[in-house]
C-alpha positions, 0 to 999 in steps of 0.5 A: 538508542537501539542496539542491533547486529545486522547481517546482510544476506547476499543473493542475486535478484533479477526482477521484471516481466519476461525474465524467465527468458534469462534462465540459461544466462543465469545458469551459465553465470554460475559456471554450471552446465547440468541443471536439474529442474524442480517443480510440483505436479500441478506446474509441470508445464513450466518444465517444458518452457525451462527445458526449451530455454536451457537447451543442452544445459537441462540435465533432467527434471523432478516434478514431485515437490510437495508442501512442508518438504517431507524428507522422503520426497527429498531423498527421491529427488536427491537420488535423481540429482546424483544419477544425473550428475547435476551441478545446479538446481533450478526451482520453478514454483511456490514455497513447496518447490523452493523448500525442496531446492533448499533441502537438496542444496543443504545436502549437496552444496549445489548452487540454486536458481529459484523462480517463484510463481507465488508470493511465498518470500522464502526464496530469499531466506536462509531458512529450511523447514522440513517434515519427518514423521509428522514433525516439522523442524527448521534450520538456518544457514547461509548455505541454504540461501539461493545464489540467484532469484529470478522474479518474473511477474508474467508467471504470476498472472495466472495465479488464482485469486484465492491462492494469491491472497493466501500466498500474499498474507503468508509473505506479510506474516514474514514482514510483520513478525520481523518488526517485533523480532529480537534481531529487528533493526532499522534496515529490516524495519523499513523493508518490512513496513514497505512490504506490508504497505505494498502487499495490502494495497496489491491484493485488493487490486489483484482481486479486482483484476487478476491481470493487473501487472502493476498490482502483481509486480507490487505483490511480488516485490512485497514478497521479496522484501518480506522474505529478506526481512525473515532471512535477517531475523528470528521467528516467533509464535506465529511461525511456530504455530504454523509449522505445527499446524502444517507439519503435524496436522497437514494444514495447507501452508499459506492458508494456515498463515493467513488464518493464524496471523491476525490472532497472533498479532492480537496476542502480541499487541500489548507487548509490542505496541510500537511495532503494532502502531507502525504496522497499523500505519503501513496498513492505513488502519487504527488497529493492526490485527483487526485490519489484517483480519478484515483484509483477509475477510474482504478478499474472501480468504480463509479465516477459520482453522476449522474450515482448513480441516483442523479438528477441534479435539486437536487444539489441545495437542497444538497448544502442548506442542507450541508451549513445549519449545523455547523461541523468541516472542514479545509476549510470554507463551502461556498455555491459556493464552495460546489456547484462547488464540487458537480457539478464536482462529478455529472458530474464525472470530475476529481478533480483539487485541490487548492494545485496543480491545473493546472493553466489554463482551457485549460491545465486542459481540455487537461489533462482530454482529455489525461487521458480519452483516456485511458478509454478503457484500458482493464487492470486496472493496466495499465490504472492506471499507464498511467493515473497517469503518464499523470497527474504527467507529466502535473503537473510537466510541469505546476508546473515548467512552463517548456519551450520548450527549457528545454523540448527539452533538456530533450528529448535529454537527454533521447535519448542520454541515450538510445543511450548509452545503450547496452548489456554491459552497461545499461545507463537507469538502471544507471539513475534509480539507481542514481535517487533512483528509482531502490531502491524505486521499490526494497523497495516496491517490495521486502519487506521481513520478518525480518528473510529474507535477505534484497534485493538491486538493480541489477545494470547495469552490471549484465550479463545473463548466467555467467560462471558456476564454481565449489565451491572453484574456483577463479573468479578473473581469475588472476586479481590483487588485495588482495585475498578474501575468501568468504564462504556463506550459503543459508538457509530459514528464520528458518536456514534450509539449501537450497541445490542446490541453484543457486548463481550468483556472480559479482563484479568490479576489484580493479580499479572499472571496471567490465569485460564488461567495459574492452574491451581487456579482454579475456572472463568473470572475477569476475563473476560466477554461483555456486550451493550450496552443501548439507549444503547450502554452497558456497565458492570461491576465489575473490579479495577484492572489492573497492569503485569505480565511476560509468561511468561518460562519459554519460548523467548520469555523466553529470547530477551528475556533474550539481548537484555537486554530487559524482559518487562513489559506496561503495565497494560491491559484488553482489549476485543473489540467486534462490532456488525452492519454494523461492523468488529470492534474488538480493542483495549486501554485503558492506565492513564495514568502506567504506567512501561512505556508507552514500552517495552511489550514487545509494542509495543502502546501507542497514545496514543489508548488511554492513559486516566485511571483516576482514584481515587474515594471514597464510593459507586459509581455503582451505589450499591455501598458500598466500604470504601476507595478505588476507581477508575473507567474511562469511555470511548467506543468508535467502531466503523468501518463494515464494509468490503464485499469 
């Protein structure tokens, strides 16, 4: 049982696009009338907007905020605050501006409104770091926490990609260190993991398209969550090192966090295995430190303290300062350990964590050489995918002490999988399906709103260009089976009909075979393409689907036999639906009560897609007379709006 104490840090958060327009409203809400506006010289243009929005509530401005919050700069700003008779502080900018605002608040007690323009996350923490005579110190107090934070996604659209990357990884560091802090608790854990997942997905999106509002919003939300975590727990080795490197050696704040983070993670991995496992899960990776390093590298972020300006002869002094203070950390802080960590970070080498380190120096060197061979890959996404694949493959080989015979068997298995694939049978898709990879990609790619119909895997038996048939047709083409009348409606998430939607349908026969598997069949059967009518309706005849085994005469069947797994799919009908202005939906409807729903061999069943196919008797809805019982399927598909990219 985990024991913990959790203190909720209260701050008002206003999140959205264009929310800077509410600045005057938020100042008045605090009962204030003389606001001093803070920012940096680089962002002084924002002050004009703030003055315009505040009107008579704008008492003055200070545009000389700088990194690491030097006390002499704070003193100058404090003189202005007193001279103006200011009754609140409005800070618009990144971590430097936020730091100055906190420094003024702790000295005056004035309320603060912070408007972040980067992904620092410090705006929601009760922590203040200040530099005096080259030494950076921190303090934490509820009085330091801003009263209001206004997140305006539009203010981040112009943030250059390199700054976005370092700022985002800086925020990620808050979330990661929170997961193995002594004060970690279920609330901060969930916030931290959500933050890591959001940020790691948002940064590649921003790099690909800096104007992507959704990616920018995700990054800003991730920063908020990360800062909230940091405000509730203590800091360890990572933040200690970054404060030393920034406060004593003048290294840029966010870039320093970006370089140091994967190396501190590797240092702590062996002492915090559960935290690293959860971080890796949030990153969708096998090894958390390597995944962070590869993310930064793929986005062309900084990976070397030497490149940031730290001189090699200063490494020993950093070690001395780092081990000269007491602070919480999962692994004991030793001079040798920190020296090795800093050496790797200074040289820009990829981290090798104790949790999954490659066993020999030769293998580590080989892996680094292969990864480095992709440094010139122009597309950052391709670069990340290839380097991550190499590290995981090499790690798999090392973790399992793979033999040459085993690897040769694996190559032969993949070769036979490719040889068995054809236009009518996709053994590689079948392999992906049975390993759950298809369903995993589906979940990540096709996450939908609660009002939209869940997606499902495509499967190996879809054929492009199914025969177009009129509504009401019988797609069974005379095949035996219990008749099934299907009536489905295509709408948007609000239930508005989508006419002229293209609806592809396909299924197996009552013996579990698709038409492409039946070589003596003359033409396609149990597959068709319909178009919805003015009411979004599609109706047709088919036969009741049944559970069936996937093909077992190939490499995938051999794998299932070796694992002792059954090969059955739960009974279902496939649908692929497209409509103008809507996301394409690939899904399946499953017959309720099928015994294989909880063990579907391709892991494709979702609760929302399990539907009753009730038995009926008598005339069908279209007036068709039937000799025996028949079944019906009624369902409404909701298509999500298309996502602009």
